[in-house]
N, C-alpha and C positions, 0 to 999 in steps of 0.2 A: 504494500500500500504506500502510495506517495502522498504525503500530506503537505509538507512545505517544500517548495521547489525553488532553491536559490537561483537568482538570475546571473549574478557575477559577470556582467557583460564585459567588464574591463579585461577579464582574463580569458574571454573566448578567443579562439584562434583567429588571428587577424586578416587586412586587405588593401587597386589603384583606380583612381578616377579623377577627373577634372571637374571641379565645381565652379570654374571661372565664369561659365556662362549663366549661372543662376543669379537671381536678384537677391540682394541683401535685405532680409526682412526678419530680423531677430525678434523673438517674442519679448513681451514687456518685462518678464521676470529675469532677464539676463542682466547680470551685474554690469555697471558702467565700464569697469576695467576690461571686462570680456568684450563688450561691444567695440571698444577702442582697438583691441587686438585683432578682432575679427573683421573690422571694417574693410581691411585690404584684401580679405580672402573671398569676398563675394559669395558667401554661403547662404543658400536658401534653407532656412530652418524648417520649412514645411515640406521640403522635398521628401517624398516617400523613399524609404530604404529599399533598394532594388534586390530582388532575389538573385542569388548567385548565377551569373551568366554562363557558367560551365555545366549547369545541370539542365538536362532536357526534361521539360514538363509538358503535361497535357491533360485534358479532361475528355473522357469519352461521353457519348451521347447520354448514357445512363447515369452520368454524374461521377463515375469512378475517376480518380486522379492518379497520376504517376509522376515520379521523379527518378530520372536515370542519369547516372554520372559515371564516366570512366575514371578509374583510379587504380594505380598499379602497386599500391602498398596495402597489403602484401600482394606479391605477384601470384597469378594463377588462382586467385580467390575472388569471391563475390559475396556480399552480404545483402540479403533481401529481408525487408521488414514489411509486414502488413499492418497498417495502422487503422484502427476503427474508433470513431468518435462515439464509442459505446462503453459505458462503465456502469458501476453499481447504482449510480444516482438515477438511472432510468428504470430501475426495477419497481414493480408494484409490490404491495404488501405480501402477496403470495409468491413473489419471485425473489425474495431476499437471498442473496448469495449466488443467484443463477448466472449473472454475467461472468463471474469467476468460474463457476461450474462448467459453463459453456466453453470457456478457455481450455479446461481440462479435456472436455469431450472432443475437441479438435485434434487431440492426439490419440483418440480411441475409436477411430473409424471414419474414414473419408471415402468419397466416391471411388477414387482410384487407389486408395490404401485402406482396405477394410481392417477392422479390429486393430491390432498392434503392428500392422504391416509397415506403417510410416516409420516408426522408430527403428524397426528391424532393417528396413531398406537403407535408411540414412546411416545407421551404424556400419553397415557394410561398405559405405562410401567414406568412412573415417570421421563422420560427424558424431560428436559426443552429446548424448542426451543430458540435458541439465545445464552444461556449461556452454555448448554451442547452440544446440536446438533448444529453444526455450520460449516462454511467453510470460506476460504479466497482465493483471487487471487492476485498475485503480478506480477512483470515483468516476472519472470522466472518459476513460479510454481503455482499450484492450489492444495489446501489441503482441505480435508474433514475430519471432526472429529466426532466420535460417542462414547461417554462414556456410558456404559450400565451395568446393573446388570449382573453378570455371574452365579448366582445361579438358574436361570430359563432356563432350556435347550431349550425351545421353543423360548424364547427371544434371547438367544445367537445364535441360528440357524438363526433366522430372521435378527439379526444384521449383520451377515456375508453376508446374502443375500442382505441387503442394500448396503454393500460395493461392492458386485459383480455388482449390478445394477448401482451404481455410476460409476464403471469402464467403462461400455460400453453400458448400457441399458436404457439411458434416452429416454423417448418417444418423446419429442420435438414436441408436437402437435401444430398446428398453433394457435388454440384457446388459449392454455396456454402461448405461446410465446407472443401473442398480449396482454394478460392480464399482463404479467410481464414487458412489456415496461414501463408502468406507474410507477411501483414500482422502477425500476432501475433509471428512470428519477427523482423520488423523492429522492432516495439515492444521486444522483448527485446534486440535488438542495440543499439538506441538507448540503453538503460539500462546498457550495459556500460561499464566504466571503473574507475578507482581505487576509487570508493565501492562499487561492486558487488563487486569482487574482495575488498575488505577485509570487506564485510558477510558474504560467504559464509564467511569464516573465523571471525568473532566471533559470528555469530548463534546457533550452537549453545550457546556459553557463556552469552550474554545470556539466552537462553530456557531455560537449564538443561537442554539436551538433551531438551526436551519434544517432543511431537508437532508443535507449531507450527514448530519449527526446520526440519522437513523438508517444510513445506507453504507455501513462498513462493507467492503468488498467480500470479506470472508463469509458473511451471512450469519445465520443462526443454526444451531443444532436441529431445532424443530423443522425449519424450512428444508435443510439439506436432507434430513431423514425422511421427510414425508411428502415432498412436492411430487405432483403427478408428471410423468414424462411429457404429456402434451403441453404443460405449462412451460417447460424448457423449450420445446419445439416452437411454441408461439413467440417466445422471447427472441429466438433465433430468426424466425420469419419476420418479426417486426423490425429488428434492429440491424441484422447483418445484411445490409443493403448498400448498393454501390454509391449512393450520394453521401454516405458517411464513411467511405473507405478510400484508402490510398495505398499504393505499393511504392516502396522506396528501394531502389536497386543501385548499389555502388560497388564497383570492383573492376577487375581486369577483364573487360567485356567489350564487345562491339555495340555501341549505344544504339545505333539505328536498327540493327538486327534485333536487339532486345526490345526496342519500342514496338517493332512489328509483331513480336511474339506477345507482348502485353496486350496490344490491340486485338490480336486474334483470340487470345484466351479470355479476356475480361469483358469484351463488348457484349457478350450474351448474359451477363449478370442481370438478374431480374429485379426490378424495383416493384414494391407493392403497389397495387392499383390505387389504394387509399393509404399512403404512408402516414404513420403516426407522427404527430408534431415532435420535433426534436427540441425539447425544452432546454434552454440554457439556464440551469439553476444558479442562484446567487446566495451568498451569505450576506445578509443585510447587517449593517452596523447597528449595534445595540444602543448607541448614543448614551452610554453610561459606562461607569467603571464596574468591573466584576472581580470577584475573589473566590478562590477555592483552595483548601488544603486537603490533600488526599494522602492517606497513610496505608501501608500494607506491611504485614509481619515479615514478608520476604524481601522487602526493599532494603538495600544495603547502604544507601547514601541519601543525603537530603539535597534536593535541587530546588532553587528558586528561579522563577521565570517572570519576566515582565514583557507582555505582548501588547503592543499598541497598534491597533488596526486602522487602516486608511483605505480609501478607494484605490483600486488598482491603477497604475500608470503604465499603459502599454508602450512598447518601444516600436514605433512605426515610422517615425520621421528622423531626419538628421538631428533636429532639436531634441527629440526623445532620446536618441542615442547618446547625445552629449550629457543629458541629465542622468542617464544610467551610469556614465563614467563618473559623474560627481558622486553618485551614491556609492560606487565602488571605492572611491577615495575616502569617503566618510567611513565606510566599513573598515577599511584598512587601518585608519588612524585610531578608531575605537579599539580594535583588537590589539594594536601595538601598545596602547595605554594599559589594557588589562594584562597583557603579557609582562609588562614592566612591573606592575603591582605584584604579580606572582613571584618575582625575583626577591621580594623582601625577605628578611630573615624569619619573620613570623607573618606569613601572608594571611590575609583575612579570609581567603577561600582556597579551595583545592584547584578549581578551574573557573574561568569566566570568559565571556565573550559575547558577541552579538553583531547585529547589523540590520540594514533594511533589505528585505527580500520579498519575493512573491509569497502569497499565502494560499488562498483557495477561494473559489466562488466569487471572483471579481474583486478580491481584496489584496492589498500589500500589507506588510507589517514591519514595525521595528521590533525585533525580538532580542531580548537580553536575557542572559542566564548566568547562574553561578552555582557551583557545587560547594555546599557549606561544610565547614569543619564541625565535627560533633559538638553540640552545645553552643555554637557560635553563629547561629543563623542571623541574628540581629547585626552582628559586626559585618558579616559578608553582605547582607542586603544594603546596609547603610553605605558601605564602601562602594558598591556598584552604583547606587543612586548618587552618592557624593561625586563620583567621577563624571557621571552624566551631567550633574549640575555644574561642575567645574567647566565642562565643555560648553554648556549653555551660556555661562556667565563670561567666560574668558576666551572661548574658542580654542583653536589649535595654534601651534606655532608655525611659522613659515618653514622651519626645518623639518617638522613632522610632515607637512604637506609635500615638500620637495622630495622626501624619501619615498612616499607612496607613489607620487607621479613617476619617479625614477623606476620603481618596480613595475608599474604598468607599462611604461615605455619598453623596458627590457623584455617583458613577457610578449609584448607586441612584436618586437624585433625577432625574438626567438621563434615565435610561431610562423612569422613570414619567412625566415631563413629555412625552416623545415617544411615549407608548404608542399614541396614535391615529395616529401617523405611522410606526409600526413596519412594516418590510417583511415581506411574506408569507414570504419565504425563511427569516427568523429563527424564525418559528413552526414551520415544517416540521422544522427540525433538532431542536427540542425534542420534538415529538411522535414523530419517528423514533427518537430515543434512548430515549424512554419505551417504545416498542414493542420495540426491540431489547434494551435493557439494564435497563429499569425505572428509568432515570434520571428525576429529577423534571421535570415539565413543568407548572409552576405558572402561574396566571393573573398578568397584570401587577399587578393589585390585591393579590393575596395575597402575591406575592413582595416587593412594595414594603413592605407593612405588616409582614410577618414580618422582613425585613431590618432595618427601622427599629426594631422592637421588640427584636431580638436584639443589635444592635450595641452598645448601652450596657451590655449584660450581659457582653460579652467582657472578659477581664482579661489583663493582661500576663503574669501567672504561668501562665495556661493556654496562652498562645501558646508560651511557653518550654517547657512540657511537651510540646508537639508535637515540638519539636526533641529533647528528651530521649528520646522514644519512637523517632523515625525515624533520628536520627544515631547509629547503634550499630555495633559491631564484629562483625557477624554478617550472613550473607547479603549480603555486600558484594562487588560486582564492581568491579575497577579495570581500565579499558580504555584503551589508548593507541593512537592512530592517527597515523601519522607518515610522512614521506617516507623512501624507502629509504636515502638518504644520511645519515639521522640514526640508523640502526639501531644503530651501535656506541655511540652516546651515550645510548641509552635504558636505563632501569633494569629490573632483573628483579624478580620478586616479592619476593625477600628484601630488596632495596634499598628497595622501596616500603614494606615493613613497618618497616624501619629508620627511614625518614623519618617515618612515623606516630608511632613511639616517640620520636624526637628532638623533634618538635614538642610532643608530650605533656609532655615534661620541661622545656620552655622556661618562663621566667618571663613569662607573658603578662599584660599590663595591660588594664584595662577600656577599652572604647570610649568616647571622649568625643564627644558630639554637639554640634558647633559650629554654633550657629544665630545668625546676625547679627541684631542689634536695629536696625540702620541702615535708614532708608527706602531704597527702590529708587533714587530720584533724589537727587543731591546738591543740585540746584537745581530749583526749580519753574519751569515755563515762563511767559513773559510773553504773556498772551492776545492773539491776533490776531482777525480778523473774517472774515465771509463778505461779499465785495464784489459778487458777481454770482450770480444764481440763475435758472436757466432753468426752463421747464416740462417736466414729464415727457413723454417721447416715446411713440410707439405701443407700445413694449415695456416701458413703465413705468420707464425710466431717466431720472433727473434729474441735470443737471450743475450743480455749484457751482464757483465760483472763489473762492479764499481770498486774503487780503490779501498773502500772500507769493508769490502766483502759482501755488500748488498747485491742480490741477484734481481735483475729486472727483466720481465717478459713483456715484449711489445707486440701488439697486433693492430696495425692501422687498418681501418675499414672505411667503407663509403655508405654504410647502412643509414647513417644520419649525416646531415651536412655540418653539424656543429655540436657534437656530443662526445665527451671524453669521460670514460668511466675508469675508476682506479680501485684497486684492492691491494692490501698488504697484510702479510701474516708472518709470524714466527712461532715456533713451538714453545710451549710452556703453560701459559694460562694460569688459572686458579689452582690447577692440580699441584703446583709446586709449593702451595702454602697449607699450613695446618688447618684443621677444622676451626680452631679458635679464630683464625684470620679470614675464614671463608666469606663471611658477609661483608667485611671491609674490602676484600679482594674483588668479589663479584660486583660490587657497586662502585668501585674506584673509577672506572672509565666513564660511567654515566655522570658521576659527580664532577669530574674534571671537565667533561664536555659541557656541563651546565654552568661552568664558572668562567667561560671565555678562554682566552689563550694569550700568552705573551703579556703585553702591557694593557690589554683590553679585557674588562670584565664582560660577562655575557651580554648585558644590555648594550654596552659600547660596541661589542663585536657585531651584534645583529645590525646596528646602525651602520657600522663600517661596511658590512657586506650588502647593504641595500643597493639594488640595481646591478648586483653581480650574480651571475648564475653559477654559483660555486658552493660546495659544501663538503666538509670532511667530518667523519664521526669515528672516534676511537672506540675500541671494544676490548674487553678481556673475557674470553670464554673459558670453558673448562680446560681445553687443551691448547689454546693459542691466544695470541693477542695481535692486534693490528688495527687497520683502518679500512673504511669504505668511503667512497665519495664520488663526486662527479663535477664536471666543469664544462664550460665552452672554451674556445680558444682565447677569448678576451680575458677570461678569469683564470687561465692556466697558471700564471705566475702566482696569483693569490692562493690557489689550491696548494701549490708547493710551499708557499710561505706558511700556510696553516699546518701542513705536515711537519715542517721543520719546527714550528712552534710547539706542536703537541709532543714532539720528541724532547725538545731541549728547554722549553719555557712553559711547562704545564702549570696550572694554578688550581687551587681548590679553595675558593673563598668561603670564609666562615658564614656569611649570610646565606650563600647558596646551600651550604651544607645544612644549616639549621632549617632553611626553607624546605629542602627536600625531605628531611627527616619528619618535619611537622606534617607536610602533605601526605607522606607515605603512611604515617601513623593514623592520620585522619581518614584516609581512603580505605583502610582495612578495619576500621573500628566496628563496623556492623556486617562484615563479610559473612559471619556465621549465620546470618539470616538467609543467605542465598543457598538454595538447595544444591545448585551446581558446584558452588565452592566447597561445600561440605562433602559432596560426592568426590570431587577431584582430590581433596585432602585425604579421603579414605583410600582412594586408589593408590596414591603415593605411599601411604602408610603400609598397605598390603604388600606393595612391590619392594619397598626400600626401608621398611621399619622407620626408625627415627633418624635416619641419616640426614644430617643438616644440609647436605648438598642436593637433596631431592625432596624439599618441602616447599609449599607455598609460603609467601611472606607472612610473617607473624609479628606481633608487637615485640616479642623477645628477639627475633632475628634482626629487626630494624634497629632496636636499641643496642645491638652488638656492633653496629657499624661505628668505627672509630675514625674520625676525620684525619688525624695525623698518620695513622697506620694506612689508611686508604691511599693517601698521597704518596707515602713511602713505597707502597706496593706498586702503584702506577709508575713511579719513576724507575723502580727496579725493572719492571717489564719492558720499559722503553729506553733503558740505559745503554743497550747494546744493539746496534742495527745490523751487526755482521751476519746474523742468521735470518734476516728478513728477506722475503721474496715479494717484490712489487709486481703487479700485473696491471698493464694499462691497455685499454681497448678503446678504439673510436676514431674520430676524424682528426687525426694529427699526422704529422710527418716526423721522421726521425730527426730531421734538421731542426724542427721546432722543439722537440722534447729533450734532446741530448743536452743542450746547455743548462736546462733546468734541472736535469738529473745530476749533472756535475756540481751545480751550485748548491742545491738544497738536499739532495739525497746522498750523494757521495761524501758530503761534509758531515753526516750524522756520526755520533760517537760510536766507536767500535771497541769491543773488549774480547771478541772471539771466545765467548763462553761455551759454545757447543752444547747448548741445552736440549733436553728432550722432555716432552710432557710425561708426567708420571701416571702409571696405571693405578688408579685408586681402588680397583677391585670391586667397583659398584656394579652389581648386576642383579637381575630379577631372580627369584627362587626357581629351582629346577622343576618343581611340581606346581601345577596350577591349583587354584582354589576358587571357591565362589564367595563373593562378598556382596551382601545386600545392605544398602543404606536406606533408612526410612527418613525422608526429609521432604517436606513440601505439602501444600494444601491440595494441589490439583491431582485428580485421579488419572495420572499418566506415569508411564515407566520410561526410563532411559537405560538402554542396554549397551554395554561395551564388552565385546569378546576380544581377547588378546592372547597371542602366543609369543613366547620369548625363548631364545636359546642361542647356542653357538652356531656359527655360520661358516660355510665353505665359500669365502669371498672370491669371486671371479667375475669377469664380464659375462660369461655364459650363465652363471648362476643368477646374477643380478637381472639379466634379461628375462629369464624364466620366472623369477619371482614377480617381476613387473607384469608379466603376462598373466600370472595367476591373479594378481590384484585386479587387472582390467576385466578378466573373464568373470571373476566373482561379482564385480560390480554389475555386470550385465545379467548374470543368472539370478542374483539376489533381487534386483529390481523386478525382473520377470516373475519371480516366485512370491516374494513377500509383498510387493506392491500390486502388480497386475493380476496375479492369480488369486492371492489371498486377501487383497485389499486391507492388509494389516498395518502398513506403514505409509507415510508420505515420502520419506527418503531413507535410503540405506546406503552405506558406503564402506568399502574395504580399502585398507591402506597398508602398503608394504614399506618397511624401512630397514636399511642395513648399513653397517659401518665396517671399516677395515681396522681401525685403531681405537683403543689400545689392543683389543683383540677382536677378531671378527665375531659380530653378534647381529641378530636380526630381531625384528618385531613385526607382527602381522596382526592387524586389528580390524574389527568389523563393528560398526555402530548403527543404532537406529532407536527411534522412539516409538512407543505404541501405547495401547490401552493396557491397563494393569493386568487384566485377565488374559491378554494375548501375548504377554512377554514370553512366558515359557514355551507355548506352542511355536512362536516365531523363532525362538532360539533353536528349537528342535528342527524346524524347517531349514534354518541356516546351516546347522550341522549336517543335515541330510544332503544339502547341496555340496558342502565340502566333501562329504564322504563319496558322493557320486564322482567327483573329480579325482579323488584319491584312488577310487576303484577302477574307473573307466577312462579317466582323463577328460578334458573338455571336449565339446563338440568341435568338429572341424570348422564349422561356420563361426563359432565364437572366437576361435583362434585366429581366423582370417580377419575378423573385425578388429582384433588387437593389432595385427600386423599393419593393416591399412591405416588405422588411427595413428600409430606411431610414425608411419611414413609421412602422413599428411602433416602431423605436428612438427616433425623435423624439418620439412620443407620451409616452414615459416620461421622456426627457431634459428635456422642457419643464417638468417638475415637480421638477427637481433644482437646488438652489442651486449645486452645483459646476459643472453645465453652464452656467448663466447667467454665473457668474463667469468661466469660461474663455472663453465666447463674447464677452463684453463686453471683456475684457482683450485678447484676440486681435484684435478689431476695432479697438480703439484703437491697438495696436502697429502694425497693418498700415494704419492710416489709412483705415479702411473704415466704412461706415454699419452699425451693429449691427442696425438694424431690417430689414436684408435677410433675416434669419431668417424673417420673416413671409412671404416669397416662396419659401421653400425648397421647399414642396410643388409650387408652380407650376413652379419650375425643374427639379425632379425629373422631372416629367411631360414635360419637353422633351428628356430624354435618349433617344436613339434608337439603333437598331442601327448606323446610319450614323455617328452622332457618336462612339460608342465605337470603331468601326472606325477613324475618323480619328485619334483620339488614340493608339491602338495603333500605327498606321502612322507617326505623327509622332515618338513617343517611344521605342518599342521597336525601335530601328534596330540591325541586326546589328553594325555597326562600333562601336557604343557599348557593346556587351555585355562586361562583365567576368565571367570565370569563376574563382571562388575555390573550390578543392577541397582539403579536408583528407583525407589518406590515412595509413594506418599507417606506422610506421617501415619503411624498406627493409631487407631482410636484409643483414647485414654481408658484404662481399666476402671470399671465401675466399682 
């Protein structure tokens, strides 16, 4: 369900055009400074924003619309979406939940794909059910998505046929309808809990008791259980009609040929003789302030929200677009202020933020929120209100404004630079929103030029006027969500109004924007050198050795125009420290990262990095320490400066330490209320006893973190660069990168310590057990089945275990969901490692009704035993092979994939070029080889059964 849909126009991917011919006719609410700036640009404020000129659009005689665009990222792929202006808001009282139910039914029998033939056919083409093939239903729309290969003419033809069948040819047999009831009820059951119970209470207030408040897409148990099939068929007949539908097709295709096929297939869609009026429902303003405090015994934190509703401002003209930019600047400055408050040594809340965004039903809103520290709701609330009042009274500083403008400009430039590498999915969303809501769908060129032309015209005064308009004392909702045990401490509406008044009377001073003028580094590095240089291997990776022993692996690519990814690691990690130091060690890198680096604290560093597309994050894991990060060419030197700083000039500020400890303690104070937390804690206890390294955070573990020891451990981990391996992938040349390596990486300290991570001997018990946890009000069960043990690590074994995972995902969905209607979702997962000793884990998880948990476990084990006895079916094995092939085709053109592959190969001491043999190895997977790994690793005595059940009734 989509309730709040942020617009964030300033960060949409950008666009060229000339406005010189238009008349200058700025609206009256433009600030005088802006008028002066824009007077020379001859911009017509009322000019309608044009639809992307690179998309082919049309409307058939029956009203059906289409949007078709060629895009080659990724190659040999196309994404098709069917958008329907049909959602739950159109349901009658006897149809509650049927818009969503109908979405389900479109996967359970179509004219050309009866019963489950659709999913089966597409899986054979390498399309994954759930992650690729999917759909959703909201209040106002139902969307179907199908990403498929475009290099197979037959598959492309059938993909279009699927879209045509989705548009109007669902079979809706009584048999399939009755089978699907259980699946939808399980989806409903899975969503039950504290959030759902509280939502049911506050949604009528939030939606001003409008029609929307009674039309949640999921529907009701009664409706889903008892509706008559003809009622669903009537909904389908009334609303799945061409005047409310559009197909969006973007990918590596022939646009004209695709248009001809769309016209051929969709022109015969039938419109009702007497179509029902398509009512555009609204949420009317209440014209009053509202308040509600909602508690629940399973809520684990307290949230305060201030929601101020306003009539929607659509973005249809150049002037509207400019106003949307102003809102984005306003939002950016609000969140920067809240972020800075969170850096205080004793912050008034755990999280906070907000901004102006779209709401629902013809409304926008200024939404503000904070997560309160236990027992400190008043302090958090007043701080949020005080900061908003400060902005109202004193506005923002010019430097705050300039930083956000710089960030928007940088995002605009980045998006334009990568315009020919833009993914097809991102275009689809824009065209879909254009069809559904008439939101702008601009060309890359137009958006880039328009944003560049408008940004210099924005003024600080105008941004402050956004706040003056939206932060008002009318149509304001104050909503509090809290644990039941906090109920007595929560304010009522009168108290909230008193707090507003008290803050309003305070002597508030203007915000002081502290920007450091110091350079990032106190000391510049002493340049080292490259002492050894190998030739690029068969996958284009070149190894360098630096004068301090650092190894660097370089892979220049053209997958992006300006993206450089970096990763670094060395062996050691927290494994080298005693249990008494574990919590200090495991939190050290996070605390250092939160403190800034070199001469800049975190707030100063974030301001310093504004307008730069660069980031570096240090980490210390159990067996290694290192960095991950990214940059563009412009920020490359800054990225290396940060790396050098984190090695040689780390800092752990006292206020940051205190702030993090305070927020961490506050965030876990009520975690025992959450059934899932209690369940997870019990799983860890069963598997690892009281081992301090395998426990969720607790008050005791947080209090064990020692600031001085954490910094000492961090410095120790990064005191010796000689055993580090750096991997750099992306759009760079050796000539660009080598001088930076010599200056900032070859200059790092070297001690030649020759460290290795320690084998801590932590592993799961050899024999499985069953653990049942009773926690929670809802009558639902969560089941986690898991196998653990020693593993024969090899490429062949890994491939076969991956195949087993994929095949079980297919068979369990067919059995538990489609045949038995017992679950909404079920998933299998295989994991394996090589060090410190080869081990594996294999898990299967699902949620269900309480009384179905054990039968479904039995069904799951039956499917496992079938594979152990007979192996998988040849068809399911072929589905795995084609899925892997199709996934690899895309992954081989992703910087992130190559970075991960090269780093993992280095850490596992493997030859990274083995990826070139992947397809050959894939074709060696057989029914017998999968059967063998199933029999070897899914042994009955290694099975752990973890089951979360609701609270048991209290004894009488």
